[in-house]
N, C-alpha and C positions, 0 to 999 in steps of 0.2 A: 642858525644852521638848519633848524627844522623848516623855517620859511624858505630857505634856499633849496632844500631838498624837495619841498612841495612844488616850488616853481619849476624845478627841473623835471619832475614827474608830469606836471601839467603840460609843459612844453613837449615832452616825448609823446604824450597821448594825443595831442592835437596836431602834431607834425605829420606830414605824409610819410608813410612807412615804405622803406626801400626793400623790394623783394630780393632775397638772397640770389646771388649770381650762380648759375649752373655752368661750371667750366666745361668746355668741349674737350673730348678726348683727342689729343693730337694725332693719334694713330688710327683714327676711325672716321668713317663717313657713311651716312645712311640716306636713302631716298625712299619715297613711297610711290609705288605704281598707281596709276589713275584707276578709279572705280573698283577699289578692292575693299574687302571686309577687314576691319581692324583686328579681327580674331584670327586672320590667316597667319601662318608661320612666317618666319624671316629666312630669306635666302642669304647665307653667310659665307663670305669668302675671306681667306687669309692670304695676303700677298707678301712679297719680300721687298717691295719698293712702293713708295707713294706715286711714282711716275705713272700718270694717266689712270690711276686707280679710281679716281672720281668719274672719269669718262666711262670706265667699265661699268661702274654702278649705275650711272645714268642710262647707259645703253640697255641694261637689263630692266630698269624701271620703265622703259618705253616699250618693252616687249609684251605683246598680247598674251603669249604663252606664260610668261612669268606672272603677269597680273591675274591670271586665272587661278594660280596656286599659292601666291605669296603676297603678304601684306606689306612687306618691307624688304629692301635689299641693303645689306650691310657689308662694307668692305673694310678690312682692317689690314694695316701693314706694320703691326707691332714687331719689335725685334724677335728674331727666331728663337733666341734663348728663352723667351717667355712662354713658348709652347711647351707643354708637358704631356706626360703619358695619359693623364686623365682627359685632356682635350681630345685625344684620339679615341680612347675607350668610350667616352660619352658622346662622340661624334658631334662635337661642338660646332665644327665648321662643315659646310657642305662641300667646299672646295679648298684645298690647301696647295700652295705653291712652295715646293721644297725639294730637297734631294732625298732619294730613297734611303741612303745610308744614315741620314740624320733621323728620319722617322723610325727606322728600324732600331737605331740606338735608343730611342725613347721607349719604344714598344716593339719587341721582336716580332710579334704577330700582328703588326699594324695592318697587314694586308687582309685581315679578317674584317676590318672596318672600311678600308679605303682601297681603291684601285686606280690605275692610271687612266686619265682622260686624254691628256695631250703630252707627248714626250718629244725629246729632241735628240739629234745626233750630237756626238762629242764635238768640241770646238777648240780653236786656238786661242791662247791667251798670251799677251805681250806685255813687256815693260813699255810704258808710253812716256814720252817727253816732248815738250814744245820747243826745247832749245837745242838739243844735240842727241845723237844716237847713243842710247844707253850702252855702257860697257860694264861688264861684271868685274869691277876691280875696286879696291879701296880708294884709289886715286880719283876715279870717276865719282864715287858716292860721297867724297869729302864735302861736308857741309850741305849735302842735298836734303831737301825736305820730302819725305816719302809719305804719301797719303794712303791710309788703310781704313777699311770699315771696322768699327768697334764691334765686331761680330765674329768670334772664332769659328762659327759655322759657315762663313762665307768662303767658299773655295777660291773664287776668282780674286776677291779683293782683300783677303786676309791670309789664308793658308798658303797659297801658291807663292806670293811675293816673299813672305817670311821664310819659306822653305828655300827659295832661290838665294836669298841673302846668306843663309846659313851654309848651304851647299858650296857657295863660292867663297865662303870664309871672309865675308865683308864684316869687319868689326863694328859692333853696335855703337862704338864711340865716335865713328866718323860721320854718321848720318843721324837725322832726327825723324821720328815718326809722329805724324799728326793723324788722330783718329776722327772719324766722322760717323754720325748716327745712321745715315742712309746714303745710297749711291748717288742720288741727285745732288746732295750737298758736296760729295766727293768730286763729281764731275765739274760742278760749278766752280769750285775752288781751283781745280786743275786748269780749267780754261781761263780763269782770271789770273793765273800765275802765282797764286798764293802757295802752291806746292809745286815741286819740281818733277816728281815721278809718281805715277800710279800704275796699276796693272789692269788689264781689261782687253776687250776686243777692239782691234784697230779700226774696224769698219764703223764703229760708233762715232768717229770723229773725221773731219775733213782730211783726206789723205795728204794734201799738200802742206798741212800744218803739223803733222805728227811724225816724230822719229820713233822707231820701234826696235825692240830686241825680243826675240821669241822666248817665252817661258815654257810653253808646252803645246803640243799638237793635239793632246788627248784629254782636255778638261771635260768633266762630266757636267752637263747642264741639268738644272733643276726641272722637275716634272710637275705638272698639274695633276693632283690626285682628287678624286671625287668620292663621296660616300657611296659605298656599294648599295645601300638601301635606296639611293636616289636613282631609280631606274626609268624615270620619265624621259623618253628619248627627245621630246621637244625641248625640255629644259636643258638637257645635255648639249643639244645643238645650239641653243641660245647662249650657253656659257662659252662654247668654242668660238661662236661668232663675236661675242663681246671681247674675248681675250685677244682677238685679232688686232685690236687697237694697240696692243703692246708689241707688235711685230718689230718695231724699230729696236727694241731691246735685244732681240735675238737675230738681228740682221746678219745674213750669211750662214745661219744655222738652220738646217732643215727641221721642220716641226711635223709631227705625225699623230693625228687623231687616232685613238684606238678604234678597233672594229666595233666595239660596244656602242660607239656613238656615230653611226653612219648617218650623215646629214645630207 
């Protein structure tokens, strides 16, 4: 037994050692601008979706203005429920994409730390189907698969559809709900026919393929909030420019940069 143990130890000492794997954070992406000091701070953004988030980060990393002040750009799209009051008080993120009422619920005086950089008009939300015009009846929803975001903070993809079902007294027993971690997965499954109904903006999909039923004319869009302490106008303008890559997500909704970021 001792001989066997000695052989095992000898084999372990002489064998190539495998370095521990560092797992990548699924909700996170970072890039490094060219010609920067590693001691420079990180420009940190919190998004609500991974859609084109990497493109936003790369655009900022290519910016001369950003490279003068930051050594890294980090974009995160972790679930909104993981954001807490300490993140706001400690100004963990330079930019946060979220709804005002959600941030105010976390920290009533969040405006002490963050202000609006880019806001949007209210917008329409619809029930969407690839097969037939949605009808708010138990008969229509019989055996239908309804896709929702697994995020109670999502107005468009969680709160509004559930409210609609309850207001129209559609029994929970007639339909099934399938939850998704992010909007991209929700849209992908919808277009693949894995689910029958979702809620969202009709303009996000080809008009000839979509049947709709209006949920509301007056949904409140999320706002991009920036740290009040980040007063560098060139950085504010670079952020607005990079965020323009997301315009397909708010197609048909007017966006309005604040006067504090005249570019």
